[in-house]
C-alpha angles and dihedrals in degrees: 000000000000121000132192137186119255139182134228113215090226135107124248085246088071093045093049093047092055094041090053090053089050092045093049090047093051091048094047091053093037088233118200127235114317129204089235132037116239092261092052092047091050090050089051092052093047091050087056098047101036102033097028090232111176122236091253090057096047092048090055095046095046097039093239135117122273090243090051091049089051095048091047091052093048092048091051093050092048092053091050095045089053089061097043120117124237129221092277089056091047091051091062087065095037092055089066093055126102087225141336136230122222122194137153127222136188119233106202120233137181120275112268138189093262088047100145098076090048096050109103109206093198093058096028093224138090118266151120127269117236120180113215130201121203135182125237093272089056094253118150110254106167139351124203128231114272124268129185112287096244089066111111117239092243092047090049094051091048093050090053092046093238095136094049093046095049093046093049089051089049092232116156108230131193118212136162129255092280088077097053111142092030092119120178113080094334115112122201129180122261114272133202117240141162094288095039107044094164132037121226122241090256091052091049091052089050094052091048093052088044093053091051091055095042092049091074089063088068088069090063089053091046090049090052090050097052081083094090094206086076092059087088126345112223096183131081107300088234087071091059096088095054090046093052093045091050091050090049090057094048091046092053089048091049097043093035091200094130102025111150 
C-alpha cells in the first residue's frame, strides 16, 4: 500500500484543545495503554473531520486497525459534543449582536432504508436539515441539531425554538423567504402572491437591501462546510447532530471569536 504526507488546515491551538480533552478523559477513566498518544488521536480525528479522510485511509496512515480508527474518532466526537453549547448558551452571545442572520442548509447523506423523510424535494437529494445563525460579519455563531432533509426551514426553526429565543431576546434577525410567517423579530423579504402580483419600487428596494445583509449568512454556511466530512455524510443520519456539534466546538476554538 502506498502512503503520502498530507496537511490539515488548522492551527496547533485546535489540536492541543482536542488533545487536552482526550488526555483528561483517559486520566479520569484511568485508561490503560493505547495504540496512539492523545495528540496522535486528536490528529487522527481532525484529519477525518476537516479533510474527510476515510477510516481506511486513517488506519493506513496511523498504523492502526480500521475499527480502532473508528473508535478513536467517535470518542473524540463524543468528548467535543459534551462541551458543545446549546441554543441558550449561544443566545448569551447573540444578544450582544446588532442583528443576526438565520439560514438553513442541507448536508447530503447516503440513501438509507427510511429514505423518504430524508429526501429534500427542494434540493432533490437525501440529506439532513441544519439551521445556522451568523453574526453581521457572516461568522458562524451556532448550528442546530440535524433534522430529516424533508423538514421545511421554518418548521425546523420552530422545532428548535430558534424563533421564540430570538424574539424573547429582541434580536432583529434577517432570513430568506423560506421563513415567511415566522413573525416575532424575524424579518423576511416581500414576496409576490395572488393578491400582490407586483412589488412596488419601495418593496423592491427593501428586498435588495435585505438580500445584501442576508448574503453574509452564506459565509457561515460556507465556513461550516469547509469541514469536508460534511460534503456527504456516510454514517447513520442520527450521528449528524453530534458531528455538527463537534465541528462547531472546533470552529470556535480555531476562530477564537466567541471564546469564553
